[in-house]
C-alpha positions as CSV (number, residue, x, y, z in Angstrom):
1,M,72.1,175.8,51.0
2,N,71.9,175.7,47.2
3,I,74.9,176.5,45.0
4,T,74.4,177.4,41.3
5,K,77.5,177.8,39.2
6,T,77.6,179.4,35.7
7,R,80.9,179.3,33.8
8,E,81.8,181.3,30.7
9,E,85.5,181.1,29.6
10,G,87.5,182.6,32.4
11,K,84.4,183.8,34.3
12,L,82.6,182.0,37.1
13,K,79.4,183.2,38.7
14,V,78.3,181.4,41.9
15,K,74.8,182.0,43.3
16,L,74.2,181.0,46.9
17,E,70.8,180.5,48.4
18,G,70.1,179.9,52.1
19,R,72.6,180.0,54.9
20,L,76.4,179.9,54.7
21,D,77.3,178.5,58.1
22,T,79.3,175.8,59.9
23,S,77.3,173.0,58.2
24,T,77.3,174.5,54.7
25,A,80.7,176.2,54.5
26,P,82.6,173.0,53.8
27,E,80.4,172.3,50.8
28,L,81.0,175.8,49.3
29,E,84.8,175.4,49.9
30,R,84.8,172.1,48.1
31,E,82.7,173.4,45.2
32,L,84.9,176.5,44.8
33,G,88.1,174.5,45.1
34,E,87.1,172.3,42.2
35,A,85.8,175.2,40.1
36,L,88.4,177.9,40.3
37,D,91.0,176.5,38.0
38,N,91.6,178.9,35.1
39,V,89.0,181.4,36.5
40,T,90.1,185.1,36.4
41,D,86.8,186.6,37.3
42,L,84.7,185.2,40.2
43,T,81.3,186.7,41.0
44,L,79.5,185.6,44.1
45,D,75.8,186.4,44.0
46,F,74.3,186.7,47.5
47,A,70.8,187.9,46.5
48,E,69.3,184.8,48.1
49,L,71.8,184.4,50.9
50,A,70.0,184.9,54.2
51,Y,72.9,184.5,56.7
52,I,76.7,184.1,56.9
53,S,78.7,182.9,59.9
54,S,82.4,183.0,60.8
55,A,82.8,179.7,58.9
56,G,81.4,181.3,55.8
57,L,83.7,184.3,56.3
58,R,86.7,181.9,56.4
59,V,85.7,180.4,53.1
60,L,85.4,183.9,51.6
61,L,88.8,184.9,52.9
62,T,90.5,181.8,51.6
63,T,88.8,182.3,48.2
64,Q,89.8,185.9,48.1
65,K,93.4,185.1,48.7
66,R,93.4,182.6,45.9
67,M,91.6,185.0,43.5
68,N,94.2,187.7,44.4
69,K,96.8,185.5,42.7
70,Q,94.7,184.7,39.6
71,G,92.2,187.4,39.0
72,N,89.5,189.2,40.9
73,M,86.5,188.4,43.1
74,V,83.3,190.4,43.5
75,I,80.3,189.9,45.9
76,Q,77.0,191.2,44.5
77,N,73.5,191.7,45.9
78,A,74.4,191.1,49.6
79,N,71.5,191.9,51.9
80,D,71.8,194.4,54.8
81,D,72.3,191.7,57.4
82,V,75.2,190.1,55.4
83,K,76.7,193.6,54.7
84,E,76.5,194.3,58.4
85,V,78.5,191.2,59.2
86,F,81.1,192.3,56.7
87,E,81.3,195.8,58.3
88,V,81.5,194.5,61.9
89,T,84.2,192.0,61.1
90,G,86.3,194.3,58.8
91,F,85.7,192.1,55.8
92,I,84.2,195.1,54.0
93,D,87.8,196.4,53.6
94,I,89.1,193.0,52.3
95,L,86.3,192.0,49.9
96,T,84.9,193.9,46.9
97,V,81.2,194.2,47.7
98,E,78.9,195.8,45.1
């Protein structure tokens, strides 16, 4: 998985490419943990994300909880397969998906 971060003042955009699964979720968790200080707006761009597993969902949930305390988090450009995972798991009601 490739992770590209773009920061502008209190805004952070993270673009994910590839698969967010058991082997890549710890990397994303580490990257976000280091990058979220002083961030009030987090955008996750999933245009190039092909797959998400339960390990990836856990990272999103943890990140959402943190962002609820310091700002907001939006997921953009998720493909139909990823959106279906959000719907089946109920995450569509927890996350802001555009």
